[in-house]
N, C-alpha and C positions, 0 to 999 in steps of 0.2 A: 504493500499499499504506499502510494507517494502523493504528496499534496503539493500543489502551488500555493503561494502565499495568499492568505485570506484577505479579502478586500471588502468585505462587508460583515455586518454583524451576524446575518445569517450564516455565512462562511465559517466565521469564528465559532459559532455554536456547534456547527457541523464537526470542526477540528476537536473542541473539547469534548463533545460527545464521544468521538473516535478514540481519543486518548483515554476517556473513563471506560470504554468498553474493552480496550486493549488491557488495561490495568485490571479490569475484572477478571479477564479471561487468565491473566498470569496469575492471579490470587487463587484461581482454581487448580493450579500446578505447583504453587510454592507457597510459604508463609510470608506474611507482611515483610519481616526482616529481610527476606532475600529479594524483595524487589527492589531494582535499582533504576535510576534515570537512563543510564546507559542503555539497559537491555530494553526498557520501556521505549526510548526514541528508536531504536532498532526495529523494534516490533511494528511501531506505529508508522514507520517510514518518514520520520522528521527527524532532523539534527537535534541535539539535546538543547541548543540555545532557541531553537524554534518552539520546542515543548514549553520552555520557560517563558515564552511569550502568551501562552494560555493559562498556565499554572505558575506560580512563583517558586514551587519546590515540589519535590518528592512528596513531601508530607501533606501539603495542600491538595494535591491529586487524591491521595489516600483518604483525606477527610471529606472531601466532596463526595467519593465513592462510598464511604461510610454512611453519610447523610442518605444517599440515594438507596443504597441496600436496606437501610433501616425503613425507609418509606414502603418499598416493596414488601419487606417482611410483615409490616404492621398490616397491610393489605390481606395478606396470606393469614396471619393470626386472626384477624377479625372472622373469617371464615372458619378457622379451627375451633374457636371458642364458641361460635354459634352452633356448631356440631357437637361439641364435646362437653357443654355445660347444661345442665337441666334446671331451668328456672323454677321447677316446683320443689327442688331438693332444699333441705335447710342450708343455713349459712356455713356451718362446718363443712357440710358434704359438698357444697359449691366451691369453697376454697380448696378442697382436695382436687377437685375436677379441674379448677383453674390452674392449680400447680401442675397437674398431670400433663394439661395442654402447653402450657409455657415450658415446662422443662422439655417436653418431646420437640417442641418447635425450635427451641433455641440451640438444643443438642444437634438438630439437623443442619443448623446455620453455621457451619464450622468457620467459614470465612469471616462472616459478620461477627462472630465472637472473638475471633483472631484480632480483628480491626478494633473492637471494644477494649481488648487487652491493651493494644498499643496506644490507644487514644491519649490517655493522660500523661504517660510516662516518655512518648516519643513523638507522636503525631503532632501535639499541640506545641512542641517546642522549636519548630523551624518555620513559622508563618507569621505573617505581619498582622498588625491590630485588626486591619480590615477583614483579613481572610479568618482570623479567629472569630471576630464578631459575626461574620456570615455563618461559620459553622456552629456557633453556640445558638444563633437564632433558629437555625435549622433543627438543631438537638431539642431545643426547647419545644418547637412545634410538633416534633415526633414524640416527644415525651407526653406532651398533652394528649395527643392521639392515643398512644398506649394507655394513660391513666384513664381516658374516657372509655376505653373498651374494658378495662378492669371494673370501673364503677357500673358500667351496664349489666356485667354478669354477677358482680359482688357489690351492690350498692352500699353495703353495711362498711365498708372500708372508708366511705366519705372522702374528705380533703386529703387523707393520708395516703391515697392512690398515687399520687406524684412522686412522693418519697419511696414508697414500695417499689415503683417501676424503675426509678434511678438505682436503687440498690440491686434489684434483679439484674440490671444491665452491667453493672459494676462486677458483681459475682460471677456473671456468664464470662465476662472478659477475663476474670482472675482465674477461673477453672481451665479455660482454653489453654492457658501456658502449661498446664500440667497434663493435658489430655493425650498427648502424643510424646511420650518421653523417648529420649534417645536409646538406642541399642544398649550402650552401656548400663542404663538403669533396667532396661528390660531384663538384662542378664543378671543383674542384682536381684531384681524381684524373683526370678525363676530360681535362683539358687538359694535365696532365703525368703520363703514366702511370708514370713512375719513382717519384713518390709515394704510388702505390696499394699499395705495400708495407703501408703502414698501414691500409688497408682490409682488416680481418680477415674471413675466412670461418669462422664458428663450428666446423662440423664439422670442416673440416681442421686449424684451429688446435688444437681440443680434442683431436683424435686424436693429433697431434704430441706435445702435452704430456702427454698420459695414457700413450701407450706409452714416452715418455722416461722417466717417473717409474716404470712398472712394470718396465722393463728395468734400471732402477738399483737396484731393491730386491729383485729375483729373486736367489737364491742363485747364487753363481759355481761351475762344475763343478770 
């Protein structure tokens, strides 16, 4: 894929989307830490300096992709919650169903969770004030959508839904760092099974974390 220099805003938008789609494809093959501007520019068919005309840094590309992938995931989560939560059940039962849906859904979003895991410690550290502001506004909008979904199926959480959702995303990002241990650790766990407690199974760990948080914020009878 090669491009001539963009002359209009519409052409610039096409270039930006091509960069995001190429980055997304790379993340299906490799972790966030392995994505480089050199490889991205090679795959998208632009010089690295040209890529930097559309995104100020590698981190800015990944933050925009994080926002886009979160929006897409939330649309899927909406349908998953609709099918997985019975409105006629009690609040504790619905909390367990929400936890089941959320944990399965996030565990399947390996790239998104990897991005969440890199967000605070890496991705937000090499962007301008304006890029950071744009990202945080997009994140806030996505958080509001997620909180609204939770309140729809579990209205008992009330205004604590926003904090709950933020904590869920942070936990999902943290767990992702431990979900694919290197071969050396896998060998350790195999030779000493007692140490395998540190080998996290994301769906199980996420479900426990989510249900614990939900039970903690549900109103007491």
